C-alpha positions, 0 to 999 in steps of 0.5 A, a space after each residue: 919777662 927778661 930785663 933790656 936795657 935800652 942799648 940791648 933793645 934798640 940792638 934787638 930792634 935793628 938786628 929784627 929789622 935788618 933779618 926781616 928786610 934785605 932793603 934795610 941797611 945803616 950808615 954812620 960814623 963809627 957805626 961798623 967796626 966800632 958799634 956806634 959812640 954809644 955802641 947800640 949797633 955793636 955787632 951788626 957787622 958780624 952779623 950783616 956784612 960790610 954791605 949794609 953796615 957801613 962807617 962814613 966819613 965825618 960828614 952828617 951832610 953826606 949821611 942824611 943825603 945818601 939815606 933821602 937817595 936811597 930812601 927814594 929808590 926803595 931803600 930803608 936807611 937807619 942812619 946814625 948822627 952820634 949826636 943830636 947837636 950835630 942835626 945844626 950840620 945838616 939841617 937842611 937836609 932834614 928841613 928842607 929835602 927829607 921832610 918836604 920831598 914827598 910833598 914836592 913830588 906830589 906824592 908820588 915817591 916815599 922817604 923811609 928813612 929813620 934817623 937816629 940820634 942821642 940827646 940830653 944831658 948827664 954824663 958830663 959831655 959839655 954844651 955841644 954833646 948834651 942838648 934837647 933839641 926835639 922841639 926844634 925837629 917838630 916844629 918841621 912839617 914832613 918828618 916824624 919825631 920820637 923820643 922813647 923813656 924806656 928800652 920796652 918803648 924803644 924797640 917797639 917804636 923803632 920797629 914801628 919807625 923803620 917801617 914808617 914810609 916817612 922819614 922818622 928822627 928817632 931820639 934816644 937819650 944817652 942817660 937811658 942806655 943802660 937803664 933796664 925794663 922787661 922787654 918781649 922777644 918777639 917782634 912788636 911795635 908801638 903806636 906813635 901814640 902816648 902812653 900812660 905810664 901810672 894812673 891817677 886822679 888828682 893831677 896829670 903830670 906830662 912828661 917824655 924821655 928822661 923826665 918820665 923816670 922823674 915824674 915816676 918818682 914823683 909820683 911815688 913821692 906823691 902816693 905816699 902823701 895821698 895825692 895821685 898822679 898820673 903819668 902820661 908818656 908823650 913818647 911821639 912829638 909829631 904825630 901828637 896825640 893830644 887825645 890821650 893827654 886831654 882826656 887825663 887834664 879833663 879828668 884831673 882837671 890840673 896839669 904839670 908838664 916837664 921836659 929836660 929842654 930849656 922851659 923857653 921855646 920847649 915842646 911844653 909849651 906846644 903841650 900846654 897850648 893845646 891844653 889851653 885851647 881844647 880843655 880850658 874849661 876843664 882846668 881847676 888851676 893853671 899849668 905848670 911847666 918843669 924844665 932847664 934854664 934857657 942856658 947852654 948845658 954846663 961841663 961841671 958836674 955840679 953845674 951841670 945836676 943843677 941844670 937839670 930838672 929832676 923829680 923835685 922840681 916837678 914836686 915843687 910844681 905839683 905843689 904849687 898847683 894843689 
């Protein structure tokens, strides 16, 4: 099977969505002529024209407000907020409008909109362009939060999100755009469920986004030592598939949760709480969490490397349990 980067897979999903539904359109800062800050929409304007792929002023409020209004009228906007850090600028629109309007109108309107945004560190973009803020979004009822870890999932999850009748925040990790994997050519959708990336019987490693790769690296090293780790990719924080995680933890009796976001208040705490509440009697050891320290993301490369959690941190957590 052919291999695509995550950037190419997202671009292919956008092509499929635009071709299959005339109600799909995109707006954002520099997404039309330039093709987006991270070049995922690099050729859409050539294929679908200026009426469906449009540049906007530097106004996140305007982008999200347009998406909300147009989605209520039956269109399917796929808008881009260049960095998840800028969610703060339009958080009122997302939290109090997009997430609430279907409820406020008693289900008589739908908001089929997708907010594509980029998160994560590792590229030297500094403290205001490198955060992992997915836990803030997952805390707000009424929006879906999808966060793929590879190209194959990114294509299927994005197509699923575009065809959803609810608002979806689709978070792409900047450091994964060049990573390649096998991606089917035909259109397909991925469910909003966890995916077991590696089977194991000794310990469960739960991760999402960039930390799935780090977890798989750690699992490979553990396998060389005779320890079989099961790696569960969460993929979607809301709706949250607790069943897959609980089944794995009940099988292994031990769990490590890894994400790039700060450990304090990160979504890993929610996962740990669910395991504690629903699988406490199956746990043989305390749950361990792996994540970043509670400081802004450093700009200096050496400090950024020290800030980011990696496979060695996961190995250390696993060995502290075993």
